[in-house]
A tleap script that builds the chain and sets N, CA, C and O, in Angstrom:
source leaprc.protein.ff14SB
mol = sequence {
  NMET PRO VAL ASP THR THR GLY GLY ALA ALA
  ALA PHE ILE SER ALA LEU VAL SER TYR LEU
  SER GLU GLY TYR SER LEU ASP HIE ALA ILE
  ARG ILE ALA ASN TYR ALA ALA GLY PHE CYS
  ILE SER HIE PRO GLY VAL VAL THR ALA LEU
  VAL ASP LYS LEU THR LEU GLU THR TYR VAL
  ASN LYS LEU GLU PRO GLU LEU LEU THR HIE
  GLY SER ASP ILE LEU CALA
}
set mol.1.N position { -14.024 -27.994 -2.910 }
set mol.1.CA position { -13.299 -28.565 -3.885 }
set mol.1.C position { -12.867 -27.308 -4.755 }
set mol.1.O position { -13.747 -26.454 -4.861 }
set mol.2.N position { -11.825 -27.084 -5.308 }
set mol.2.CA position { -11.285 -26.315 -6.193 }
set mol.2.C position { -12.052 -26.407 -7.489 }
set mol.2.O position { -12.344 -27.550 -7.839 }
set mol.3.N position { -12.394 -25.507 -8.189 }
set mol.3.CA position { -13.057 -25.328 -9.567 }
set mol.3.C position { -12.119 -24.665 -10.492 }
set mol.3.O position { -11.848 -25.149 -11.591 }
set mol.4.N position { -11.627 -23.571 -10.059 }
set mol.4.CA position { -10.744 -22.698 -11.175 }
set mol.4.C position { -9.695 -22.005 -10.236 }
set mol.4.O position { -10.100 -20.966 -9.714 }
set mol.5.N position { -8.419 -22.399 -9.930 }
set mol.5.CA position { -7.534 -21.805 -9.287 }
set mol.5.C position { -6.923 -20.523 -9.827 }
set mol.5.O position { -6.126 -19.859 -9.164 }
set mol.6.N position { -7.306 -20.209 -11.008 }
set mol.6.CA position { -6.437 -19.056 -11.555 }
set mol.6.C position { -6.488 -17.981 -10.727 }
set mol.6.O position { -5.434 -17.361 -10.585 }
set mol.7.N position { -7.490 -17.591 -10.124 }
set mol.7.CA position { -7.308 -16.021 -9.538 }
set mol.7.C position { -7.347 -16.342 -8.004 }
set mol.7.O position { -8.014 -15.560 -7.327 }
set mol.8.N position { -6.846 -17.180 -7.482 }
set mol.8.CA position { -6.732 -17.424 -5.969 }
set mol.8.C position { -5.787 -16.683 -5.552 }
set mol.8.O position { -5.947 -16.159 -4.449 }
set mol.9.N position { -4.613 -16.439 -6.254 }
set mol.9.CA position { -3.511 -15.798 -5.746 }
set mol.9.C position { -3.725 -14.140 -5.726 }
set mol.9.O position { -3.260 -13.365 -4.889 }
set mol.10.N position { -4.479 -13.843 -6.772 }
set mol.10.CA position { -4.939 -12.346 -6.795 }
set mol.10.C position { -6.060 -11.995 -5.728 }
set mol.10.O position { -6.139 -10.881 -5.210 }
set mol.11.N position { -6.876 -12.993 -5.462 }
set mol.11.CA position { -8.037 -12.650 -4.547 }
set mol.11.C position { -7.095 -12.792 -2.889 }
set mol.11.O position { -7.404 -12.016 -1.984 }
set mol.12.N position { -6.297 -13.542 -2.736 }
set mol.12.CA position { -5.419 -13.409 -1.726 }
set mol.12.C position { -4.873 -12.092 -1.315 }
set mol.12.O position { -5.115 -11.473 -0.279 }
set mol.13.N position { -3.978 -11.720 -2.450 }
set mol.13.CA position { -3.144 -10.478 -2.273 }
set mol.13.C position { -4.152 -9.446 -2.024 }
set mol.13.O position { -4.071 -8.761 -1.004 }
set mol.14.N position { -5.135 -9.271 -2.908 }
set mol.14.CA position { -5.897 -8.057 -2.707 }
set mol.14.C position { -6.717 -7.882 -1.485 }
set mol.14.O position { -7.075 -6.776 -1.083 }
set mol.15.N position { -7.015 -9.052 -0.881 }
set mol.15.CA position { -7.824 -8.940 0.251 }
set mol.15.C position { -6.885 -8.543 1.624 }
set mol.15.O position { -7.249 -7.883 2.597 }
set mol.16.N position { -5.515 -9.186 1.362 }
set mol.16.CA position { -4.520 -9.025 2.428 }
set mol.16.C position { -4.194 -7.523 2.540 }
set mol.16.O position { -4.233 -6.891 3.596 }
set mol.17.N position { -3.867 -7.022 1.330 }
set mol.17.CA position { -3.503 -5.506 1.332 }
set mol.17.C position { -4.658 -4.784 1.715 }
set mol.17.O position { -4.469 -3.780 2.402 }
set mol.18.N position { -5.952 -5.128 1.375 }
set mol.18.CA position { -7.053 -4.238 1.798 }
set mol.18.C position { -7.230 -4.191 3.199 }
set mol.18.O position { -7.456 -3.131 3.782 }
set mol.19.N position { -7.123 -5.485 3.876 }
set mol.19.CA position { -7.258 -5.555 5.340 }
set mol.19.C position { -5.945 -4.881 5.935 }
set mol.19.O position { -6.093 -4.216 6.960 }
set mol.20.N position { -4.861 -4.977 5.465 }
set mol.20.CA position { -4.010 -4.345 6.128 }
set mol.20.C position { -3.954 -2.884 6.208 }
set mol.20.O position { -3.593 -2.262 7.207 }
set mol.21.N position { -4.336 -2.367 5.086 }
set mol.21.CA position { -4.289 -0.894 4.847 }
set mol.21.C position { -5.632 -0.209 5.775 }
set mol.21.O position { -5.688 0.978 6.097 }
set mol.22.N position { -6.616 -1.191 6.091 }
set mol.22.CA position { -7.648 -0.663 7.190 }
set mol.22.C position { -7.210 -1.004 8.610 }
set mol.22.O position { -8.063 -1.081 9.494 }
set mol.23.N position { -5.946 -1.208 8.863 }
set mol.23.CA position { -5.547 -1.414 10.251 }
set mol.23.C position { -5.572 -2.903 10.757 }
set mol.23.O position { -5.072 -3.154 11.853 }
set mol.24.N position { -6.048 -3.743 10.118 }
set mol.24.CA position { -6.020 -5.170 10.682 }
set mol.24.C position { -4.557 -5.630 10.935 }
set mol.24.O position { -3.611 -5.258 10.240 }
set mol.25.N position { -4.460 -6.488 12.012 }
set mol.25.CA position { -3.050 -7.318 12.234 }
set mol.25.C position { -2.957 -7.951 11.100 }
set mol.25.O position { -3.919 -8.230 10.385 }
set mol.26.N position { -1.554 -8.268 10.826 }
set mol.26.CA position { -1.104 -9.392 9.689 }
set mol.26.C position { -1.725 -10.654 9.878 }
set mol.26.O position { -1.982 -11.371 8.910 }
set mol.27.N position { -2.005 -11.006 11.119 }
set mol.27.CA position { -2.580 -12.479 11.345 }
set mol.27.C position { -4.086 -12.321 10.843 }
set mol.27.O position { -4.492 -13.188 10.070 }
set mol.28.N position { -4.812 -11.456 11.153 }
set mol.28.CA position { -6.317 -11.320 10.987 }
set mol.28.C position { -6.261 -11.156 9.380 }
set mol.28.O position { -7.042 -11.821 8.700 }
set mol.29.N position { -5.436 -10.367 8.834 }
set mol.29.CA position { -5.472 -9.912 7.349 }
set mol.29.C position { -5.507 -11.142 6.527 }
set mol.29.O position { -6.269 -11.388 5.592 }
set mol.30.N position { -4.339 -12.049 7.139 }
set mol.30.CA position { -4.089 -13.280 6.286 }
set mol.30.C position { -5.140 -14.221 6.300 }
set mol.30.O position { -5.516 -14.886 5.335 }
set mol.31.N position { -5.686 -14.245 7.683 }
set mol.31.CA position { -6.897 -15.248 7.785 }
set mol.31.C position { -8.062 -14.969 6.989 }
set mol.31.O position { -8.719 -15.862 6.455 }
set mol.32.N position { -8.391 -13.459 6.879 }
set mol.32.CA position { -9.388 -13.077 6.053 }
set mol.32.C position { -9.108 -13.456 4.641 }
set mol.32.O position { -9.965 -14.018 3.961 }
set mol.33.N position { -7.933 -13.161 4.190 }
set mol.33.CA position { -7.350 -13.248 2.616 }
set mol.33.C position { -7.663 -14.739 2.339 }
set mol.33.O position { -8.262 -15.016 1.300 }
set mol.34.N position { -7.294 -15.725 3.206 }
set mol.34.CA position { -7.518 -17.156 2.914 }
set mol.34.C position { -8.970 -17.395 2.490 }
set mol.34.O position { -9.268 -18.126 1.545 }
set mol.35.N position { -9.839 -16.746 3.231 }
set mol.35.CA position { -11.412 -16.858 2.959 }
set mol.35.C position { -11.629 -16.420 1.596 }
set mol.35.O position { -12.278 -17.089 0.792 }
set mol.36.N position { -11.047 -15.204 1.300 }
set mol.36.CA position { -11.228 -14.560 -0.154 }
set mol.36.C position { -10.885 -15.363 -1.230 }
set mol.36.O position { -11.539 -15.454 -2.269 }
set mol.37.N position { -9.554 -16.115 -0.898 }
set mol.37.CA position { -8.929 -17.104 -1.857 }
set mol.37.C position { -9.900 -18.119 -2.141 }
set mol.37.O position { -10.389 -18.349 -3.247 }
set mol.38.N position { -10.157 -18.741 -1.008 }
set mol.38.CA position { -11.032 -19.945 -0.840 }
set mol.38.C position { -12.288 -19.688 -1.760 }
set mol.38.O position { -12.682 -20.514 -2.583 }
set mol.39.N position { -12.853 -18.508 -1.547 }
set mol.39.CA position { -14.172 -18.070 -2.124 }
set mol.39.C position { -14.005 -18.117 -3.690 }
set mol.39.O position { -14.851 -18.516 -4.490 }
set mol.40.N position { -12.611 -17.578 -4.002 }
set mol.40.CA position { -12.534 -17.340 -5.554 }
set mol.40.C position { -12.122 -18.733 -6.266 }
set mol.40.O position { -12.507 -18.876 -7.426 }
set mol.41.N position { -11.459 -19.651 -5.738 }
set mol.41.CA position { -11.057 -20.992 -6.288 }
set mol.41.C position { -12.365 -21.979 -6.305 }
set mol.41.O position { -12.441 -23.059 -6.890 }
set mol.42.N position { -13.241 -21.426 -5.623 }
set mol.42.CA position { -14.347 -22.585 -5.489 }
set mol.42.C position { -15.632 -22.141 -6.553 }
set mol.42.O position { -16.715 -22.725 -6.575 }
set mol.43.N position { -15.275 -21.025 -7.391 }
set mol.43.CA position { -16.261 -20.417 -8.580 }
set mol.43.C position { -15.301 -20.459 -9.716 }
set mol.43.O position { -14.095 -20.248 -9.587 }
set mol.44.N position { -15.992 -20.787 -11.012 }
set mol.44.CA position { -15.361 -20.813 -12.149 }
set mol.44.C position { -14.931 -19.226 -12.770 }
set mol.44.O position { -15.662 -18.265 -12.529 }
set mol.45.N position { -13.758 -19.091 -13.529 }
set mol.45.CA position { -13.515 -17.825 -13.796 }
set mol.45.C position { -12.617 -17.342 -12.866 }
set mol.45.O position { -12.295 -17.997 -11.875 }
set mol.46.N position { -12.106 -16.025 -13.163 }
set mol.46.CA position { -11.428 -15.172 -12.345 }
set mol.46.C position { -12.159 -13.731 -11.748 }
set mol.46.O position { -12.276 -13.339 -10.587 }
set mol.47.N position { -12.565 -13.164 -12.943 }
set mol.47.CA position { -13.306 -11.918 -12.416 }
set mol.47.C position { -14.504 -12.139 -11.773 }
set mol.47.O position { -14.697 -11.672 -10.650 }
set mol.48.N position { -15.507 -12.937 -12.475 }
set mol.48.CA position { -16.521 -13.583 -11.852 }
set mol.48.C position { -16.556 -14.046 -10.521 }
set mol.48.O position { -17.501 -13.949 -9.739 }
set mol.49.N position { -15.297 -14.627 -10.300 }
set mol.49.CA position { -15.296 -15.462 -9.017 }
set mol.49.C position { -14.722 -14.842 -7.824 }
set mol.49.O position { -14.632 -15.404 -6.733 }
set mol.50.N position { -14.263 -13.420 -8.143 }
set mol.50.CA position { -13.814 -12.522 -7.057 }
set mol.50.C position { -14.889 -12.111 -6.092 }
set mol.50.O position { -16.010 -11.787 -6.484 }
set mol.51.N position { -14.546 -12.125 -4.854 }
set mol.51.CA position { -15.616 -11.937 -3.630 }
set mol.51.C position { -15.594 -10.452 -3.491 }
set mol.51.O position { -14.548 -9.805 -3.440 }
set mol.52.N position { -16.861 -9.907 -3.428 }
set mol.52.CA position { -16.963 -8.643 -2.840 }
set mol.52.C position { -16.908 -8.530 -1.242 }
set mol.52.O position { -17.193 -9.453 -0.480 }
set mol.53.N position { -16.478 -7.188 -0.843 }
set mol.53.CA position { -16.336 -7.167 0.488 }
set mol.53.C position { -17.396 -7.455 1.233 }
set mol.53.O position { -17.161 -8.129 2.235 }
set mol.54.N position { -18.552 -7.125 1.024 }
set mol.54.CA position { -19.760 -7.332 1.856 }
set mol.54.C position { -19.969 -8.922 1.965 }
set mol.54.O position { -20.116 -9.478 3.053 }
set mol.55.N position { -19.967 -9.609 0.723 }
set mol.55.CA position { -20.189 -10.936 0.830 }
set mol.55.C position { -19.037 -11.674 1.611 }
set mol.55.O position { -19.283 -12.712 2.226 }
set mol.56.N position { -17.720 -11.097 1.575 }
set mol.56.CA position { -16.574 -11.840 2.118 }
set mol.56.C position { -16.859 -11.734 3.725 }
set mol.56.O position { -16.789 -12.723 4.455 }
set mol.57.N position { -17.187 -10.424 4.195 }
set mol.57.CA position { -17.375 -10.104 5.424 }
set mol.57.C position { -18.615 -10.704 6.339 }
set mol.57.O position { -18.678 -10.878 7.556 }
set mol.58.N position { -19.622 -10.967 5.243 }
set mol.58.CA position { -20.891 -11.772 5.895 }
set mol.58.C position { -20.524 -13.287 6.005 }
set mol.58.O position { -21.025 -14.027 6.851 }
set mol.59.N position { -19.676 -13.652 5.146 }
set mol.59.CA position { -19.243 -15.131 5.251 }
set mol.59.C position { -18.327 -15.396 6.394 }
set mol.59.O position { -18.540 -16.426 7.033 }
set mol.60.N position { -17.281 -14.581 6.772 }
set mol.60.CA position { -16.308 -14.476 7.511 }
set mol.60.C position { -17.030 -14.295 9.110 }
set mol.60.O position { -16.634 -14.963 10.065 }
set mol.61.N position { -18.042 -13.375 9.199 }
set mol.61.CA position { -18.777 -13.075 10.400 }
set mol.61.C position { -19.524 -14.488 10.898 }
set mol.61.O position { -19.624 -14.758 12.095 }
set mol.62.N position { -19.955 -15.221 10.006 }
set mol.62.CA position { -20.643 -16.524 10.518 }
set mol.62.C position { -19.659 -17.288 11.060 }
set mol.62.O position { -19.954 -17.880 12.099 }
set mol.63.N position { -18.559 -17.426 10.619 }
set mol.63.CA position { -17.462 -18.436 10.752 }
set mol.63.C position { -16.538 -18.044 12.148 }
set mol.63.O position { -16.343 -18.786 13.110 }
set mol.64.N position { -16.077 -16.775 11.971 }
set mol.64.CA position { -14.909 -16.330 12.895 }
set mol.64.C position { -15.174 -14.762 12.753 }
set mol.64.O position { -14.543 -14.000 12.021 }
set mol.65.N position { -16.178 -14.450 13.552 }
set mol.65.CA position { -16.597 -12.940 13.684 }
set mol.65.C position { -15.354 -12.118 14.411 }
set mol.65.O position { -15.035 -10.969 14.106 }
set mol.66.N position { -14.832 -12.775 15.243 }
set mol.66.CA position { -13.534 -11.983 15.870 }
set mol.66.C position { -12.653 -11.489 14.905 }
set mol.66.O position { -12.017 -10.466 15.161 }
set mol.67.N position { -12.499 -12.146 13.669 }
set mol.67.CA position { -11.625 -11.811 12.803 }
set mol.67.C position { -11.956 -10.350 12.240 }
set mol.67.O position { -10.992 -9.772 11.738 }
set mol.68.N position { -13.122 -9.698 12.249 }
set mol.68.CA position { -13.401 -8.538 11.752 }
set mol.68.C position { -13.580 -7.320 12.714 }
set mol.68.O position { -14.157 -6.289 12.368 }
set mol.69.N position { -13.000 -7.536 14.030 }
set mol.69.CA position { -12.778 -6.667 14.966 }
set mol.69.C position { -11.511 -6.446 14.848 }
set mol.69.O position { -10.669 -7.299 14.568 }
set mol.70.N position { -11.268 -4.986 15.110 }
set mol.70.CA position { -10.007 -4.167 15.067 }
set mol.70.C position { -9.569 -4.421 16.608 }
set mol.70.O position { -8.515 -5.027 16.802 }
set mol.71.N position { -10.133 -4.099 17.412 }
set mol.71.CA position { -9.810 -3.977 18.911 }
set mol.71.C position { -8.356 -3.656 19.132 }
set mol.71.O position { -8.034 -2.590 18.608 }
set mol.72.N position { -7.586 -4.160 19.636 }
set mol.72.CA position { -6.204 -3.820 19.863 }
set mol.72.C position { -5.270 -3.951 18.655 }
set mol.72.O position { -4.128 -3.492 18.653 }
set mol.73.N position { -5.825 -4.603 17.632 }
set mol.73.CA position { -5.025 -5.007 16.427 }
set mol.73.C position { -4.905 -3.719 15.471 }
set mol.73.O position { -4.320 -3.825 14.393 }
set mol.74.N position { -5.452 -2.541 15.872 }
set mol.74.CA position { -5.545 -1.594 14.964 }
set mol.74.C position { -4.189 -0.877 15.032 }
set mol.74.O position { -3.694 -0.640 16.134 }
set mol.75.N position { -3.620 -0.551 13.985 }
set mol.75.CA position { -2.442 0.176 13.864 }
set mol.75.C position { -2.361 1.468 14.502 }
set mol.75.O position { -3.335 2.203 14.344 }
set mol.76.N position { -1.291 1.935 15.265 }
set mol.76.CA position { -1.269 3.440 15.702 }
set mol.76.C position { -0.895 4.250 14.777 }
set mol.76.O position { -0.838 5.459 15.001 }
savepdb mol mol.pdb
quit
């Protein structure tokens, strides 16, 4: 359930750009960014609700570990 949606878009965009810049496919980057936004809106505040990379990847790895593999998704 959402607690504070103020920073959701910022969390999504920052995660999306971060994972795209690391060579993830658009599909994987969007899915990871959705997790970042979901984490953010489930906590109060904006800055304090933003998820760090380690926490995000630990959470994603438990639910969809294939999202964190580059494999053939990495850009040439």
